[in-house]
MDAnalysis code that builds the backbone (N, CA, C; Angstrom):
import MDAnalysis as mda
import numpy as np

u = mda.Universe.empty(513, n_residues=171, atom_resindex=np.repeat(np.arange(171), 3), trajectory=True)
u.add_TopologyAttr("name", ["N", "CA", "C"] * 171)
u.add_TopologyAttr("resid", np.arange(1, 172))
u.add_TopologyAttr("resname", ["MET", "ASP", "ASN", "ILE", "VAL", "LEU", "ILE", "GLY", "MET", "PRO", "GLY", "SER", "GLY", "LYS", "SER", "THR", "VAL", "GLY", "VAL", "VAL", "LEU", "ALA", "LYS", "ALA", "LEU", "GLY", "LEU", "ARG", "PHE", "LEU", "ASP", "VAL", "ASP", "LEU", "LEU", "ILE", "GLN", "GLU", "ARG", "GLU", "GLY", "ALA", "LEU", "LEU", "GLN", "GLN", "LEU", "ILE", "ASP", "THR", "ARG", "GLY", "VAL", "GLU", "ARG", "PHE", "LEU", "ASP", "LEU", "GLU", "ARG", "ASP", "ALA", "ILE", "CYS", "SER", "LEU", "ASP", "CYS", "ARG", "GLY", "THR", "VAL", "ALA", "ALA", "PRO", "GLY", "GLY", "SER", "CYS", "VAL", "CYS", "ARG", "GLU", "GLU", "SER", "ILE", "ALA", "HIS", "MET", "ARG", "SER", "LEU", "GLY", "THR", "VAL", "VAL", "TYR", "LEU", "GLN", "LEU", "SER", "LEU", "GLU", "ASP", "VAL", "ALA", "GLY", "ARG", "ILE", "ARG", "ASN", "LEU", "SER", "SER", "ARG", "GLY", "ILE", "ALA", "LEU", "SER", "PRO", "GLY", "GLN", "THR", "LEU", "ALA", "ASP", "VAL", "TYR", "GLN", "TYR", "ARG", "ALA", "PRO", "LEU", "TYR", "GLU", "ARG", "CYS", "ALA", "HIS", "ILE", "THR", "VAL", "PRO", "SER", "GLY", "GLY", "GLN", "SER", "LEU", "ALA", "GLU", "THR", "VAL", "GLN", "CYS", "VAL", "LYS", "ASP", "ALA", "LEU", "ALA", "ALA", "ARG", "LYS", "THR", "GLY", "THR", "PRO"])
u.atoms.positions = np.array([
    [-11.178, -17.364, 1.883],
    [-9.963, -16.557, 2.214],
    [-10.226, -15.315, 2.816],
    [-9.449, -15.086, 3.706],
    [-9.549, -13.799, 4.345],
    [-8.875, -12.600, 3.487],
    [-8.706, -11.505, 4.195],
    [-8.167, -10.392, 3.449],
    [-6.776, -10.331, 3.205],
    [-6.507, -9.577, 2.046],
    [-5.054, -9.321, 1.661],
    [-4.796, -7.958, 1.634],
    [-3.710, -7.323, 2.148],
    [-3.417, -6.179, 2.370],
    [-2.165, -5.734, 1.536],
    [-2.184, -5.123, 0.474],
    [-0.933, -4.838, -0.226],
    [-0.430, -3.326, 0.171],
    [0.907, -3.557, 0.651],
    [1.626, -2.167, 1.039],
    [2.836, -2.137, 0.166],
    [3.411, -0.984, 0.185],
    [4.637, -0.670, -0.541],
    [4.575, 0.761, -0.974],
    [5.843, 1.155, -1.546],
    [5.872, 2.622, -1.869],
    [4.993, 3.060, -2.860],
    [4.875, 4.313, -3.207],
    [4.135, 4.732, -4.330],
    [4.728, 4.200, -5.537],
    [3.887, 3.745, -6.540],
    [4.384, 3.236, -7.807],
    [4.824, 1.609, -7.494],
    [4.730, 1.088, -6.422],
    [5.012, -0.216, -6.450],
    [3.992, -1.311, -7.088],
    [2.623, -0.658, -7.243],
    [1.875, -1.511, -7.919],
    [0.761, -2.034, -7.023],
    [0.487, -1.342, -6.005],
    [-0.616, -1.792, -5.059],
    [-1.898, -1.730, -5.641],
    [-2.329, -0.775, -6.246],
    [-3.566, -0.774, -7.004],
    [-3.665, -1.663, -8.046],
    [-2.747, -1.466, -8.773],
    [-2.752, -2.244, -10.121],
    [-2.650, -3.719, -10.111],
    [-1.800, -4.131, -9.260],
    [-1.881, -5.479, -8.782],
    [-2.935, -6.134, -8.018],
    [-3.624, -5.125, -6.999],
    [-4.646, -5.479, -6.284],
    [-5.927, -5.642, -7.106],
    [-6.020, -4.910, -8.085],
    [-7.351, -5.197, -8.913],
    [-7.121, -6.645, -9.625],
    [-6.024, -6.781, -10.146],
    [-5.848, -8.124, -10.939],
    [-5.747, -9.291, -9.924],
    [-5.159, -9.207, -8.637],
    [-5.178, -10.155, -7.656],
    [-6.626, -10.580, -7.371],
    [-7.473, -9.498, -6.944],
    [-8.844, -9.692, -6.579],
    [-9.760, -10.371, -7.421],
    [-9.399, -10.017, -8.747],
    [-10.174, -10.610, -9.875],
    [-9.818, -12.174, -9.985],
    [-8.565, -12.293, -9.998],
    [-7.890, -13.610, -10.153],
    [-8.425, -14.693, -8.795],
    [-8.687, -14.109, -7.794],
    [-9.014, -14.927, -6.456],
    [-10.432, -14.683, -6.165],
    [-11.004, -14.001, -7.067],
    [-12.732, -13.927, -6.815],
    [-12.840, -13.075, -5.465],
    [-12.104, -12.038, -5.130],
    [-12.374, -11.222, -3.986],
    [-12.707, -9.888, -4.430],
    [-13.025, -9.111, -3.518],
    [-13.446, -7.575, -3.960],
    [-12.244, -6.862, -3.816],
    [-12.169, -5.881, -4.320],
    [-10.962, -4.649, -4.188],
    [-11.366, -3.510, -3.553],
    [-10.500, -2.917, -2.688],
    [-10.653, -1.578, -2.036],
    [-9.408, -0.775, -2.118],
    [-9.525, 0.324, -2.749],
    [-8.377, 1.414, -2.863],
    [-8.716, 2.503, -1.718],
    [-7.792, 2.152, -0.594],
    [-7.999, 3.332, 0.517],
    [-7.875, 4.837, 0.117],
    [-6.970, 4.962, -0.887],
    [-6.795, 6.404, -1.191],
    [-8.082, 7.035, -1.810],
    [-8.822, 6.217, -2.547],
    [-10.097, 6.532, -3.132],
    [-11.082, 6.619, -1.952],
    [-10.976, 5.853, -1.045],
    [-11.897, 5.966, 0.308],
    [-11.616, 7.176, 0.915],
    [-10.427, 7.612, 1.257],
    [-10.073, 8.901, 1.844],
    [-10.538, 10.163, 1.062],
    [-10.635, 10.088, -0.542],
    [-10.877, 11.353, -1.273],
    [-12.350, 11.275, -1.164],
    [-13.077, 10.236, -1.162],
    [-14.691, 10.250, -1.041],
    [-14.912, 10.685, 0.421],
    [-14.483, 10.389, 1.385],
    [-14.619, 10.880, 2.700],
    [-14.555, 12.227, 2.844],
    [-13.315, 12.679, 2.241],
    [-13.106, 14.163, 2.669],
    [-13.278, 14.985, 1.489],
    [-13.821, 14.520, 0.181],
    [-14.188, 15.343, -0.931],
    [-13.211, 16.255, -1.387],
    [-12.006, 15.669, -1.366],
    [-10.825, 16.234, -1.999],
    [-9.986, 15.336, -2.509],
    [-9.003, 15.676, -3.449],
    [-7.965, 14.778, -3.854],
    [-6.890, 14.598, -2.862],
    [-6.066, 13.790, -2.828],
    [-4.978, 13.399, -1.802],
    [-4.183, 14.543, -1.641],
    [-3.608, 15.178, -2.963],
    [-2.546, 16.062, -2.824],
    [-3.230, 17.412, -2.274],
    [-4.591, 17.530, -2.566],
    [-5.144, 18.815, -2.078],
    [-5.164, 18.679, -0.583],
    [-5.518, 17.353, 0.003],
    [-5.498, 17.247, 1.430],
    [-4.263, 17.504, 2.032],
    [-3.116, 16.952, 1.395],
    [-1.637, 17.418, 1.920],
    [-1.273, 18.568, 1.884],
    [-1.673, 19.366, 0.704],
    [-1.306, 20.741, 0.663],
    [-2.239, 21.684, 1.647],
    [-3.482, 21.425, 1.733],
    [-4.247, 22.256, 2.778],
    [-4.129, 22.038, 4.169],
    [-4.059, 20.543, 4.411],
    [-4.148, 20.155, 5.879],
    [-2.549, 19.838, 6.522],
    [-1.684, 19.541, 5.678],
    [-0.407, 19.246, 5.933],
    [-0.479, 17.790, 6.141],
    [0.960, 17.269, 6.088],
    [1.355, 15.873, 6.132],
    [0.782, 15.134, 7.319],
    [1.057, 15.740, 8.418],
    [0.579, 15.013, 9.772],
    [-0.925, 14.760, 9.769],
    [-1.675, 15.881, 9.316],
    [-2.951, 15.621, 9.416],
    [-3.594, 14.772, 8.207],
    [-2.798, 14.583, 7.273],
    [-3.209, 13.616, 6.160],
    [-2.813, 12.253, 6.809],
    [-1.710, 12.102, 7.394],
    [-1.464, 10.796, 7.952],
    [-2.421, 10.289, 8.980],
    [-2.992, 11.255, 9.531],
    [-4.156, 10.802, 10.561],
    [-5.307, 10.605, 9.967],
    [-5.786, 11.284, 8.874],
    [-6.990, 10.910, 8.058],
    [-6.636, 9.384, 7.394],
    [-5.593, 9.209, 6.912],
    [-5.365, 7.800, 6.452],
    [-5.367, 6.653, 7.429],
    [-4.903, 7.081, 8.746],
    [-5.022, 6.115, 9.888],
    [-6.335, 5.810, 10.101],
    [-7.185, 6.975, 10.279],
    [-8.454, 6.757, 10.495],
    [-9.250, 5.863, 9.480],
    [-8.956, 6.153, 8.174],
    [-9.680, 5.348, 7.105],
    [-9.208, 3.821, 7.250],
    [-7.950, 3.495, 7.503],
    [-7.427, 2.249, 7.655],
    [-8.096, 1.579, 8.864],
    [-8.157, 2.258, 9.805],
    [-8.768, 1.703, 11.041],
    [-10.139, 1.450, 11.195],
    [-10.856, 2.122, 10.062],
    [-12.355, 2.103, 9.968],
    [-12.735, 0.750, 9.040],
    [-11.497, 0.183, 8.431],
    [-11.902, -0.958, 7.563],
    [-12.317, -2.132, 8.345],
    [-13.575, -2.835, 7.879],
    [-14.186, -3.917, 8.623],
    [-14.619, -4.832, 7.434],
    [-13.603, -5.537, 6.774],
    [-14.035, -6.230, 5.485],
    [-13.675, -7.671, 5.635],
    [-14.291, -8.422, 4.718],
    [-13.852, -9.889, 4.510],
    [-13.654, -10.272, 2.826],
    [-12.906, -11.040, 2.849],
    [-12.735, -11.462, 1.234],
    [-12.496, -10.258, 0.346],
    [-11.466, -9.232, 0.783],
    [-11.233, -8.209, 0.036],
    [-9.632, -8.055, -0.153],
    [-9.285, -7.644, -1.209],
    [-7.806, -7.092, -1.376],
    [-7.725, -5.705, -1.095],
    [-7.171, -5.113, -0.227],
    [-7.153, -3.764, 0.094],
    [-5.830, -3.259, -0.142],
    [-5.791, -2.181, -0.725],
    [-4.650, -1.254, -1.300],
    [-4.658, 0.033, -0.442],
    [-3.991, 0.145, 0.681],
    [-3.951, 1.509, 1.230],
    [-2.730, 2.277, 0.775],
    [-2.678, 3.331, 1.035],
    [-1.515, 4.436, 0.588],
    [-0.348, 4.058, 0.934],
    [0.760, 4.415, 0.226],
    [2.160, 4.448, 0.450],
    [2.389, 4.695, 2.020],
    [1.762, 5.623, 2.705],
    [2.279, 6.031, 3.883],
    [1.481, 5.395, 5.032],
    [0.798, 4.253, 4.709],
    [0.005, 3.457, 5.534],
    [0.880, 3.087, 6.735],
    [2.134, 2.897, 6.646],
    [2.950, 2.317, 7.777],
    [3.578, 3.474, 8.739],
    [2.959, 4.837, 8.529],
    [3.476, 5.923, 9.384],
    [2.729, 5.980, 10.574],
    [1.748, 5.224, 10.912],
    [1.017, 5.283, 12.050],
    [0.932, 3.845, 12.576],
    [1.351, 3.724, 13.880],
    [1.345, 2.172, 14.444],
    [-0.284, 1.742, 14.379],
    [-1.076, 2.537, 14.770],
    [-2.460, 2.050, 14.686],
    [-2.999, 1.390, 13.415],
    [-2.371, 1.996, 12.356],
    [-2.535, 1.543, 11.014],
    [-1.895, 0.093, 10.752],
    [-0.628, 0.049, 11.156],
    [0.017, -1.183, 11.058],
    [-0.736, -2.359, 11.725],
    [-1.044, -2.057, 12.996],
    [-1.821, -3.202, 13.725],
    [-3.130, -3.482, 13.075],
    [-3.857, -2.543, 12.680],
    [-5.147, -3.025, 12.191],
    [-5.001, -3.590, 10.723],
    [-3.982, -3.237, 9.827],
    [-3.872, -3.889, 8.712],
    [-3.263, -5.349, 8.921],
    [-2.570, -5.552, 9.992],
    [-2.197, -6.980, 10.411],
    [-3.278, -7.805, 10.758],
    [-4.256, -7.097, 11.540],
    [-5.262, -7.806, 12.016],
    [-6.468, -8.057, 10.900],
    [-6.348, -7.497, 9.805],
    [-7.262, -7.461, 8.774],
    [-7.159, -8.884, 7.962],
    [-5.891, -9.226, 7.982],
    [-5.331, -10.526, 7.116],
    [-4.013, -10.567, 6.693],
    [-3.666, -11.204, 5.570],
    [-2.199, -11.178, 5.305],
    [-1.768, -9.918, 4.635],
    [-0.643, -9.389, 5.227],
    [-0.129, -8.118, 4.709],
    [1.148, -8.525, 3.705],
    [0.847, -8.197, 2.586],
    [2.000, -8.442, 1.512],
    [2.710, -7.131, 1.156],
    [3.932, -7.097, 1.200],
    [4.801, -5.945, 0.831],
    [5.339, -6.016, -0.415],
    [4.809, -5.211, -1.395],
    [5.236, -5.220, -2.746],
    [6.542, -4.425, -2.991],
    [7.764, -5.101, -2.796],
    [9.035, -4.541, -2.557],
    [9.470, -3.977, -4.015],
    [10.055, -2.835, -3.927],
    [10.570, -2.290, -5.263],
    [11.698, -1.324, -4.799],
    [12.895, -1.398, -5.451],
    [13.950, -0.529, -5.291],
    [13.528, 0.851, -5.368],
    [14.543, 1.837, -4.708],
    [14.297, 3.070, -5.012],
    [14.602, 3.640, -6.349],
    [15.416, 3.224, -7.094],
    [15.509, 3.431, -8.558],
    [14.280, 3.226, -9.233],
    [13.697, 1.992, -8.963],
    [12.462, 1.647, -9.842],
    [11.169, 2.468, -9.406],
    [11.152, 2.745, -7.982],
    [10.083, 3.771, -7.668],
    [10.346, 5.075, -8.264],
    [11.425, 5.590, -8.186],
    [11.780, 6.825, -8.891],
    [11.433, 6.871, -10.417],
    [11.803, 5.606, -10.867],
    [11.327, 5.547, -12.470],
    [9.964, 5.503, -12.869],
    [9.172, 5.067, -11.896],
    [7.819, 4.828, -12.111],
    [6.824, 6.245, -11.775],
    [7.553, 7.017, -10.922],
    [6.629, 8.108, -10.249],
    [7.258, 9.404, -11.197],
    [6.331, 10.020, -12.037],
    [6.672, 11.164, -12.893],
    [6.004, 12.277, -12.297],
    [5.048, 12.198, -11.433],
    [4.222, 13.450, -11.026],
    [4.332, 13.616, -9.652],
    [5.560, 13.606, -8.912],
    [5.880, 13.664, -7.544],
    [5.187, 14.842, -6.758],
    [5.107, 15.882, -7.444],
    [4.451, 17.222, -6.753],
    [2.794, 17.178, -6.748],
    [2.429, 16.039, -7.655],
    [0.853, 16.139, -7.619],
    [0.151, 14.623, -7.375],
    [0.909, 13.774, -7.134],
    [0.431, 12.348, -6.971],
    [-0.172, 12.214, -5.723],
    [0.052, 12.969, -4.583],
    [-0.651, 12.921, -3.243],
    [0.323, 11.878, -2.404],
    [1.505, 12.198, -2.495],
    [2.522, 11.330, -1.806],
    [3.001, 12.227, -0.603],
    [2.655, 11.657, 0.608],
    [3.009, 12.297, 1.840],
    [4.420, 12.675, 2.130],
    [4.784, 13.787, 1.494],
    [6.182, 14.473, 1.556],
    [6.176, 15.590, 2.231],
    [6.924, 15.613, 3.456],
    [7.212, 17.004, 4.231],
    [7.909, 17.853, 3.352],
    [7.817, 19.298, 3.587],
    [8.728, 20.286, 2.761],
    [10.091, 19.837, 3.089],
    [10.645, 19.836, 1.874],
    [12.259, 19.550, 1.776],
    [12.768, 18.131, 1.743],
    [11.547, 17.078, 2.213],
    [11.764, 15.791, 1.957],
    [11.787, 15.232, 0.589],
    [12.756, 14.343, 0.316],
    [12.887, 13.873, -1.046],
    [12.458, 12.319, -0.875],
    [12.303, 11.804, -2.216],
    [11.591, 10.452, -2.410],
    [12.499, 9.554, -1.742],
    [14.010, 9.659, -1.817],
    [14.826, 8.789, -1.170],
    [14.874, 8.970, 0.375],
    [14.314, 10.149, 0.890],
    [14.440, 10.234, 2.274],
    [13.084, 9.385, 2.640],
    [11.920, 9.457, 2.096],
    [10.710, 8.556, 2.282],
    [10.967, 7.398, 2.291],
    [11.665, 6.930, 1.180],
    [12.177, 5.464, 0.831],
    [12.954, 4.936, 2.133],
    [13.911, 5.602, 2.403],
    [14.855, 5.082, 3.508],
    [13.963, 5.138, 4.941],
    [12.969, 6.075, 5.121],
    [12.126, 5.945, 6.407],
    [11.198, 4.636, 6.297],
    [10.433, 4.606, 5.181],
    [9.343, 3.641, 5.072],
    [9.961, 2.061, 4.978],
    [10.957, 2.002, 4.255],
    [11.314, 0.417, 3.814],
    [11.373, -0.438, 5.084],
    [12.029, -0.195, 6.163],
    [11.891, -0.896, 7.304],
    [10.541, -1.115, 7.926],
    [9.746, -0.051, 7.803],
    [8.469, -0.115, 8.266],
    [7.591, -1.126, 7.536],
    [7.629, -0.997, 6.323],
    [7.018, -2.072, 5.381],
    [7.481, -3.490, 5.713],
    [8.997, -3.564, 5.982],
    [9.242, -5.158, 6.245],
    [8.744, -5.455, 7.576],
    [8.766, -4.511, 8.477],
    [8.272, -4.947, 9.808],
    [6.710, -5.420, 9.702],
    [5.872, -4.722, 9.037],
    [4.484, -4.962, 9.056],
    [3.938, -6.047, 8.241],
    [4.943, -6.485, 7.160],
    [4.426, -7.300, 6.237],
    [4.522, -8.807, 6.889],
    [3.537, -9.696, 6.502],
    [3.640, -11.245, 6.748],
    [4.523, -11.767, 5.371],
    [4.394, -11.195, 4.302],
    [5.210, -11.679, 3.089],
    [5.650, -10.533, 2.392],
    [6.895, -10.640, 1.796],
    [7.418, -9.638, 0.979],
    [7.621, -10.396, -0.524],
    [7.126, -9.663, -1.477],
    [7.086, -10.129, -2.942],
    [7.887, -8.890, -3.635],
    [9.042, -9.188, -4.461],
    [9.716, -8.211, -5.213],
    [8.682, -7.955, -6.477],
    [8.617, -6.607, -6.578],
    [7.532, -6.320, -7.735],
    [8.382, -5.545, -8.812],
    [9.558, -5.662, -8.804],
    [10.461, -4.967, -9.960],
    [10.926, -5.898, -11.038],
    [10.971, -5.391, -12.258],
    [11.614, -6.234, -13.403],
    [10.829, -7.295, -13.848],
    [9.467, -7.304, -13.644],
    [8.700, -8.282, -14.178],
    [7.293, -7.626, -14.514],
    [6.583, -8.470, -15.298],
    [5.340, -7.976, -15.765],
    [4.312, -7.992, -14.606],
    [3.176, -7.185, -14.859],
    [1.938, -7.449, -13.978],
    [1.615, -8.736, -13.582],
    [1.438, -9.513, -14.633],
    [1.011, -10.835, -14.582],
    [1.984, -11.895, -13.567],
    [3.372, -11.543, -13.964],
    [4.217, -12.143, -13.112],
    [4.217, -11.812, -11.691],
    [3.915, -10.425, -11.592],
    [3.755, -10.166, -9.953],
    [2.636, -10.774, -9.409],
    [1.450, -10.771, -9.904],
    [0.354, -11.412, -9.301],
    [0.535, -12.691, -9.242],
    [1.056, -13.331, -9.852],
    [1.495, -14.900, -9.726],
    [2.423, -15.138, -8.657],
    [3.555, -14.247, -8.513],
    [4.405, -14.129, -7.366],
    [3.499, -14.025, -6.012],
    [2.685, -13.111, -5.957],
    [1.923, -12.905, -4.837],
    [0.960, -14.157, -4.611],
    [0.415, -14.679, -5.529],
    [-0.552, -15.940, -5.364],
    [0.311, -16.980, -4.731],
    [1.410, -17.188, -5.468],
    [2.253, -18.330, -4.929],
    [2.800, -18.084, -3.599],
    [3.160, -16.819, -3.111],
    [3.663, -16.542, -1.623],
    [2.541, -16.778, -0.718],
    [1.184, -16.344, -1.153],
    [0.026, -16.511, -0.251],
    [-0.186, -18.048, -0.141],
    [-0.118, -18.909, -1.173],
    [-0.286, -20.373, -0.973],
    [0.829, -20.970, -0.209],
    [1.938, -20.597, -0.458],
    [2.975, -21.151, 0.530],
    [2.981, -20.744, 1.805],
    [2.320, -19.580, 2.131],
    [2.106, -19.227, 3.761],
    [0.933, -20.064, 4.200],
    [-0.116, -20.172, 3.417],
    [-1.129, -20.875, 4.021],
    [-0.828, -22.458, 4.356],
    [-0.033, -23.090, 3.275],
    [0.472, -24.420, 3.644],
    [1.729, -24.587, 4.444],
    [2.273, -23.455, 4.765],
    [3.424, -23.531, 5.723],
    [4.737, -23.812, 5.020],
    [4.753, -23.929, 3.799],
    [5.946, -24.083, 2.943],
    [6.724, -22.750, 2.792],
    [8.122, -22.990, 2.677],
    [8.966, -21.825, 2.575],
    [8.946, -21.293, 1.281],
])
């Protein structure tokens, strides 16, 4: 099996689902946010606060575009769709799965908006970010899987089922 790239809003479960999915499929797991922190020697929120959102998005793009892996479930940050180069590279790596979550569910899952490392420009709200990114996630994804209102195990199974259906060409 090739790579699987999980995209979606912060709080949609990319890292959590990714770890369990990788284990279930016998693949490696890669969290791009952790890769950025390791490369830059700082937490995501520190990078956003000190370098600004646009520079952070460039760092994220650079990290995503440097990925050269096989047999991996990758979880880039929620802002991965904010740079065209990132979208193109993620799609070239393997199957991109959008973990779709409503704005209400995203807001309910994120308790630490100011410290979580979310690429928010000054004055921008979570709703603004959601409205901007949702169409980008949809355009980038090969598969969309709803991730709200179900357990982690159910979401992982939905992703596995969608991947199997895509592989066999069944709707």
